[in-house]
MARBA-3410 file (N, C-alpha, C, O; in Angstrom, 1 decimal):
139
1.2,-1.5,0.0,0.2,0.1,0.2,1.0,1.3,-0.3,2.2,1.4,0.2 ~ 0.5,2.1,-1.1,1.1,3.5,-1.2,0.2,4.8,-0.9,-0.7,5.1,-1.7 ~ 0.4,5.2,-0.2,-0.1,6.5,-0.1,0.3,7.8,-0.9,1.4,8.1,-0.5 ~ 0.0,8.5,-1.6,-0.1,9.7,-2.5,-1.0,10.7,-2.2,-2.2,10.7,-2.4 ~ -0.4,11.5,-1.7,-0.7,13.5,-1.7,-0.2,13.9,-2.9,1.0,13.9,-3.3
-1.6,14.3,-3.4,-1.4,15.1,-4.9,-2.0,16.3,-4.5,-3.1,16.4,-4.0 ~ -1.3,17.3,-4.7,-1.8,18.5,-4.5,-1.6,19.7,-5.5,-0.7,19.4,-6.4 ~ -2.2,21.0,-5.7,-2.2,21.7,-6.6,-1.2,23.2,-6.2,-1.6,24.2,-5.6 ~ -0.4,23.1,-6.5,0.7,24.5,-6.0,1.7,24.0,-5.1,1.5,23.5,-4.0 ~ 3.2,24.2,-5.8,4.1,24.0,-5.2,4.8,24.8,-4.5,5.9,24.4,-4.4
4.7,25.7,-4.1,5.5,26.8,-3.3,4.9,26.9,-1.8,4.0,27.6,-1.4 ~ 5.5,25.9,-1.1,5.2,25.8,0.2,6.0,26.8,1.6,7.1,26.6,2.2 ~ 4.9,28.0,1.8,6.1,28.6,3.0,6.9,27.6,3.8,6.7,26.5,3.6 ~ 8.0,27.9,4.9,9.0,26.9,5.2,8.1,26.4,6.4,8.3,25.3,6.8 ~ 6.9,27.3,7.2,6.4,26.5,8.2,5.3,25.6,7.4,5.2,24.5,8.0
4.7,25.7,6.7,4.3,24.2,6.0,4.7,23.4,5.6,4.2,22.3,5.5 ~ 5.9,23.7,5.1,7.2,22.3,4.6,7.7,21.9,6.2,8.5,21.0,6.2 ~ 7.6,22.4,7.1,8.2,22.0,8.8,7.3,21.2,8.9,7.5,20.0,8.8 ~ 5.9,21.9,9.2,5.0,21.1,9.5,4.2,19.9,9.0,3.5,19.2,9.8 ~ 4.4,19.6,7.8,4.3,18.5,7.1,5.3,17.9,7.2,4.9,16.7,7.0
6.4,17.9,7.3,7.8,17.0,7.8,7.5,16.3,9.0,7.6,15.1,9.3 ~ 7.0,17.4,9.8,6.9,17.1,11.6,6.4,15.3,11.3,7.1,14.4,11.7 ~ 4.9,15.2,10.6,4.3,14.2,10.9,5.1,13.0,9.7,5.4,11.9,10.0 ~ 5.2,13.4,9.0,5.7,12.6,7.3,6.9,11.5,7.8,7.0,10.3,7.6 ~ 8.0,12.5,8.6,8.9,12.0,9.2,8.5,10.7,10.0,9.3,9.7,9.9
7.4,10.7,10.8,6.9,9.7,12.0,6.1,8.4,11.0,6.0,7.4,11.6 ~ 5.9,8.5,10.1,5.1,7.8,9.3,5.5,6.5,8.9,6.3,6.5,8.0 ~ 5.1,5.5,9.2,6.4,4.1,9.1,4.8,3.5,7.8,4.8,2.3,7.7 ~ 4.0,4.2,7.2,3.2,4.0,5.9,3.8,4.5,4.7,3.7,5.7,4.5 ~ 4.3,3.8,3.7,4.7,4.5,2.2,4.1,5.3,2.2,2.9,5.0,2.6
4.4,6.9,1.6,3.5,7.4,1.4,4.7,8.7,0.2,5.9,8.7,0.2 ~ 3.7,9.5,-0.5,4.6,10.4,-1.7,3.9,11.7,-1.2,2.8,11.6,-0.6 ~ 4.5,12.7,-1.3,3.8,14.1,-1.5,4.2,14.6,-3.3,5.4,14.9,-3.7 ~ 3.1,14.5,-4.2,3.4,15.0,-5.3,2.6,16.6,-5.2,1.4,16.9,-5.0 ~ 3.7,17.7,-5.6,3.0,18.9,-5.6,3.0,19.4,-7.3,4.1,19.7,-8.0
1.7,19.3,-7.8,1.7,20.0,-9.2,2.2,21.4,-9.1,2.2,22.0,-8.0 ~ 2.4,21.9,-10.3,3.0,23.2,-10.3,1.5,24.1,-10.6,1.4,25.3,-10.2 ~ 0.8,23.5,-11.2,-0.7,24.0,-11.9,-1.7,23.2,-12.1,-1.5,22.0,-12.4 ~ -2.9,23.7,-11.9,-4.1,22.8,-12.4,-4.4,22.1,-13.7,-5.6,21.8,-14.0 ~ -3.3,21.7,-14.3,-3.3,21.3,-15.7,-3.9,19.7,-15.4,-3.4,18.8,-14.7
-5.1,19.7,-16.1,-6.1,18.4,-15.8,-5.2,17.2,-16.3,-5.0,16.2,-15.7 ~ -4.5,17.3,-17.6,-3.7,16.2,-18.0,-3.3,15.9,-17.1,-3.7,14.8,-16.6 ~ -2.3,16.8,-16.3,-1.4,16.1,-15.3,-2.1,15.5,-14.1,-1.6,14.6,-13.5 ~ -3.2,16.1,-13.9,-4.0,15.4,-12.9,-4.8,14.1,-13.4,-5.6,13.5,-12.6 ~ -4.7,13.9,-14.3,-5.7,12.7,-15.0,-4.7,11.8,-14.9,-5.1,10.7,-14.6
-3.3,11.8,-15.0,-2.4,11.1,-15.2,-2.3,10.0,-13.8,-1.8,8.9,-13.9 ~ -2.7,10.6,-12.7,-2.9,10.1,-11.6,-4.4,9.6,-11.1,-4.7,8.9,-10.2 ~ -5.2,10.2,-11.9,-6.8,9.7,-11.7,-6.8,8.7,-12.8,-7.9,8.0,-12.8 ~ -5.8,8.3,-13.7,-5.9,7.1,-14.6,-5.2,5.8,-13.9,-5.2,4.6,-14.4 ~ -4.6,6.1,-12.9,-3.8,4.7,-12.2,-4.5,3.8,-11.3,-5.7,3.9,-10.9
-3.9,3.1,-11.1,-4.7,1.7,-10.6,-4.9,2.4,-9.1,-4.0,2.0,-8.3 ~ -5.7,3.3,-8.5,-5.7,3.3,-6.7,-6.8,3.7,-6.8,-7.5,4.0,-7.8 ~ -7.2,3.8,-5.2,-8.2,4.5,-4.7,-8.3,5.9,-4.7,-7.7,6.4,-3.9 ~ -9.1,6.9,-5.6,-9.0,8.1,-5.3,-9.9,8.9,-4.7,-11.1,9.1,-5.0 ~ -9.2,9.5,-3.5,-9.8,10.5,-2.8,-9.7,11.7,-2.7,-8.6,12.2,-2.3
-10.9,12.4,-2.9,-10.9,13.8,-3.5,-11.1,14.7,-1.9,-12.0,14.4,-1.1 ~ -10.3,15.6,-1.6,-10.5,16.4,-0.1,-11.3,17.4,-0.6,-10.9,18.0,-1.6 ~ -12.4,17.8,0.0,-13.8,18.5,-0.5,-14.3,18.7,0.7,-14.3,17.8,1.5 ~ -14.7,20.4,1.0,-15.9,20.9,1.7,-17.1,20.3,1.6,-17.9,20.5,2.5 ~ -17.5,19.6,0.7,-18.9,19.0,0.9,-18.6,17.7,0.7,-19.5,17.0,0.1
-17.3,17.0,1.1,-17.2,16.0,1.0,-17.8,14.8,2.3,-18.5,15.5,3.0 ~ -17.8,13.8,2.7,-18.0,13.5,3.9,-17.1,13.4,4.6,-16.0,13.1,4.2 ~ -17.3,13.6,6.2,-16.6,13.6,7.3,-16.5,12.6,8.0,-17.5,12.0,8.5 ~ -15.0,12.1,8.4,-14.7,10.9,9.2,-14.4,11.3,10.5,-14.2,12.4,10.8 ~ -14.2,10.3,11.3,-13.7,10.3,12.4,-12.2,10.0,12.6,-11.7,9.8,11.5
-11.4,10.0,13.5,-10.4,9.2,13.2,-10.1,8.1,13.4,-9.2,7.5,12.9 ~ -10.9,7.7,14.0,-10.9,6.0,14.2,-11.7,5.7,12.8,-11.2,4.8,12.2 ~ -12.4,6.2,12.3,-12.9,5.3,10.4,-11.7,5.8,9.5,-11.5,5.2,8.5 ~ -10.9,6.8,9.9,-9.8,6.9,8.7,-9.0,5.6,9.4,-8.6,4.8,8.5 ~ -8.7,5.3,10.4,-7.6,4.3,10.9,-8.4,2.9,10.5,-7.9,1.8,10.3
-9.2,3.0,10.6,-10.3,1.6,10.1,-10.2,1.4,8.4,-10.2,0.3,7.8 ~ -10.1,2.4,7.7,-10.2,2.5,6.2,-8.5,2.2,5.7,-8.1,1.6,4.7 ~ -7.8,2.7,6.8,-5.9,2.8,6.3,-6.4,1.2,6.6,-7.1,0.8,5.6 ~ -6.2,0.4,7.7,-6.0,-0.8,7.8,-6.5,-1.8,6.7,-5.8,-2.7,6.3 ~ -8.0,-1.5,6.3,-8.5,-2.0,5.3,-7.3,-2.1,4.0,-6.7,-3.2,3.6
-7.2,-0.8,3.5,-6.0,-0.7,2.5,-4.8,-1.4,2.5,-4.2,-1.6,1.4 ~ -4.4,-1.9,3.8,-3.2,-2.1,4.2,-3.4,-4.0,3.8,-2.8,-4.8,3.0 ~ -4.6,-4.1,4.7,-4.5,-5.8,4.4,-4.9,-5.9,2.7,-4.4,-6.9,2.0 ~ -5.6,-5.0,2.2,-5.5,-5.5,0.8,-4.7,-5.0,-0.4,-5.1,-5.0,-1.6 ~ -3.5,-4.3,0.2,-2.9,-4.0,-0.7,-3.2,-2.8,-1.7,-2.5,-2.6,-2.7
-4.4,-2.1,-1.3,-4.7,-1.1,-1.7,-3.8,0.3,-1.7,-3.6,0.9,-0.6 ~ -3.4,0.6,-3.0,-2.8,2.1,-3.2,-4.0,3.3,-3.2,-4.9,3.2,-4.0 ~ -3.9,4.4,-2.3,-4.9,5.6,-2.4,-3.9,6.8,-2.8,-2.8,7.1,-2.4 ~ -4.6,7.3,-3.5,-4.3,8.8,-4.0,-5.3,9.8,-3.4,-6.6,9.7,-3.5 ~ -4.8,10.6,-2.7,-5.7,11.9,-1.8,-5.4,13.3,-2.8,-4.3,13.5,-3.3
-6.2,13.8,-2.9,-6.1,15.1,-4.0,-6.4,16.5,-3.3,-7.5,16.5,-2.7 ~ -5.8,17.4,-3.2,-5.9,18.7,-2.5,-5.8,19.7,-3.7,-4.8,19.9,-4.5 ~ -7.0,20.5,-3.7,-7.3,21.4,-5.0,-6.2,23.0,-4.4,-5.9,23.4,-3.3 ~ -5.9,23.4,-5.4,-5.7,24.8,-5.3,-6.6,25.8,-4.8,-7.7,25.5,-4.3 ~ -6.2,26.9,-5.0,-7.2,28.2,-4.3,-8.4,27.8,-4.5,-9.2,27.9,-3.5
-8.8,27.4,-6.0,-9.9,27.4,-6.5,-10.5,26.1,-6.6,-11.4,25.8,-7.4 ~ -9.8,25.0,-5.5,-10.7,24.0,-5.4,-10.1,22.9,-6.6,-9.2,23.3,-7.2 ~ -10.7,21.6,-6.9,-10.9,20.5,-7.6,-11.7,20.9,-8.8,-12.6,21.7,-8.5 ~ -11.7,20.6,-10.0,-12.3,20.7,-10.9,-13.5,19.7,-10.5,-13.6,18.8,-9.6 ~ -14.4,20.2,-11.9,-15.7,19.2,-11.6,-15.4,17.6,-11.8,-15.8,16.6,-11.2
-14.5,18.0,-12.9,-14.4,16.6,-14.1,-13.4,15.5,-12.7,-13.4,14.3,-12.6 ~ -12.7,16.7,-11.8,-11.9,15.7,-11.4,-12.3,15.0,-9.9,-11.7,14.2,-9.2 ~ -13.8,15.9,-9.5,-14.4,15.2,-8.0,-15.3,14.2,-8.9,-15.4,13.1,-8.3 ~ -15.9,14.4,-10.1,-16.7,13.5,-10.6,-15.5,11.9,-10.7,-16.0,10.9,-10.4 ~ -14.5,11.9,-10.9,-14.0,10.7,-11.4,-13.3,10.5,-10.0,-12.3,9.9,-10.3
-13.2,10.8,-8.8,-12.6,10.2,-7.6,-13.6,9.2,-7.0,-14.8,9.5,-7.0 ~ -13.3,8.2,-6.4,-14.0,7.4,-5.8,-15.0,7.9,-4.5,-16.2,7.8,-4.4 ~ -14.2,8.3,-3.7,-14.6,9.2,-2.6,-14.5,10.7,-2.3,-13.5,11.0,-2.9 ~ -14.9,11.5,-1.7,-14.8,13.0,-1.4,-14.9,12.8,0.0,-15.7,11.9,0.4 ~ -14.1,13.5,0.9,-13.7,13.6,2.3,-13.6,14.7,2.3,-13.2,15.4,1.4
-14.1,15.3,3.8,-14.2,16.9,4.3,-13.4,16.5,5.4,-13.6,15.5,6.1 ~ -12.2,17.8,5.6,-11.5,17.6,7.0,-12.4,18.6,7.9,-12.3,18.3,9.1 ~ -13.2,19.5,7.6,-14.2,20.0,8.5,-15.4,20.9,7.7,-15.3,21.3,6.5 ~ -16.3,21.2,8.3,-17.4,22.1,7.8,-16.9,23.6,7.3,-17.5,24.3,6.5 ~ -15.8,23.9,7.9,-15.0,25.3,7.3,-13.9,24.5,6.3,-13.4,23.4,6.2
-13.6,26.3,5.4,-12.8,25.9,4.4,-11.4,26.3,4.8,-11.5,27.2,5.6 ~ -10.2,25.9,4.6,-9.1,26.1,5.0,-7.9,26.2,3.9,-8.1,25.5,2.9 ~ -7.0,27.0,3.9,-6.2,27.2,3.1,-5.6,25.6,2.3,-5.5,24.6,2.9 ~ -5.3,25.7,0.9,-5.0,24.4,0.6,-3.9,23.7,0.9,-3.6,22.5,0.8 ~ -2.9,25.0,1.5,-1.5,24.2,1.8,-1.6,23.9,3.5,-0.9,22.9,4.0
-2.3,24.5,4.2,-2.6,23.9,5.4,-3.4,22.4,5.6,-3.4,21.6,6.5 ~ -3.9,22.4,4.5,-4.6,21.0,4.3,-3.7,20.2,4.2,-4.2,19.0,4.5 ~ -2.6,20.2,3.8,-1.4,19.1,3.7,-0.9,18.9,5.2,-0.7,17.8,5.7 ~ -0.7,19.8,5.8,-0.5,19.2,7.2,-1.5,18.7,7.7,-1.4,17.5,8.2 ~ -2.8,19.2,7.8,-3.9,18.4,8.3,-4.0,17.1,7.9,-4.1,16.3,8.8
-4.0,16.7,6.9,-4.1,15.2,6.2,-3.0,14.6,6.5,-3.1,13.4,6.8 ~ -1.8,15.1,6.3,-0.7,14.1,7.1,-0.6,13.7,8.8,-0.1,12.7,9.3 ~ -1.4,14.8,9.4,-1.3,14.9,10.6,-2.8,12.9,10.9,-2.7,11.8,11.5 ~ -3.8,13.6,10.2,-4.7,12.6,10.5,-4.2,10.9,9.8,-4.9,10.0,10.2 ~ -3.3,10.6,9.1,-2.9,9.8,8.5,-2.0,9.5,9.5,-2.1,8.3,9.8
-1.2,10.0,10.0,-0.2,9.6,11.1,-1.5,9.5,12.5,-1.6,8.4,12.9 ~ -2.1,10.1,13.0,-3.0,9.8,13.8,-3.6,8.4,13.8,-3.8,7.6,14.8 ~ -4.1,8.1,12.3,-4.8,6.9,12.1,-3.7,5.8,12.4,-4.1,4.9,13.1 ~ -2.4,5.8,12.0,-1.4,5.0,11.9,-1.3,4.3,13.6,-1.3,3.1,13.9 ~ -1.2,5.7,14.5,-1.2,5.8,15.9,-2.1,4.9,16.5,-1.8,4.1,17.3
-3.4,5.1,16.1,-4.6,4.4,16.5,-4.2,2.9,16.3,-4.2,2.2,17.3 ~ -3.9,2.3,14.8,-3.9,0.9,14.8,-2.8,0.7,15.4,-2.8,-0.4,15.9 ~ -1.5,1.4,15.6,-0.3,0.7,16.4,-0.5,0.6,17.7,0.2,-0.2,18.3 ~ -1.8,1.4,18.5,-2.1,1.3,19.9,-1.1,2.4,20.7,-0.9,2.4,21.9 ~ -0.5,3.3,20.0,0.3,4.3,20.5,-0.3,5.4,20.9,-1.1,6.1,20.1
0.0,5.6,22.1,-0.9,6.8,23.0,-1.1,8.2,22.5,-1.7,9.0,23.1 ~ -0.3,8.7,20.9,-0.5,9.6,20.5,-2.0,10.2,20.4,-2.3,11.4,20.7 ~ -2.6,9.5,20.2,-4.4,9.8,19.8,-4.9,10.0,21.1,-5.9,10.7,21.0 ~ -4.8,9.6,22.1,-5.1,9.8,23.5,-5.4,11.0,23.9,-5.6,11.2,25.0
END
């Protein structure tokens, strides 16, 4: 199982890079951050056409508890399912992109800057892994 986080926008401020790396370095799960320089649909389609579960982060998506995310990650690990998460740029993801994703998740009812969402997502993946390992981080 490999998790790819595919984002639009590539110039992260240092505090975003630091926050992302703080959690990414702790993960035992295989993962990769892919930053696309522009929202070119052809570049995004390359990933959407891959053999993976595609999850768009969108404010209108389904909200999950940390325990539910952990359960999904456990299922993906058991069944060797690769997962691509998509974070749109300041304009969000296109309607075509959203329609091609298998699932849509929301991290909150509020809207956050796409750069900050990178940290929030990687932290939730780390939290889910901590839950699965019975690590006290989640407590």
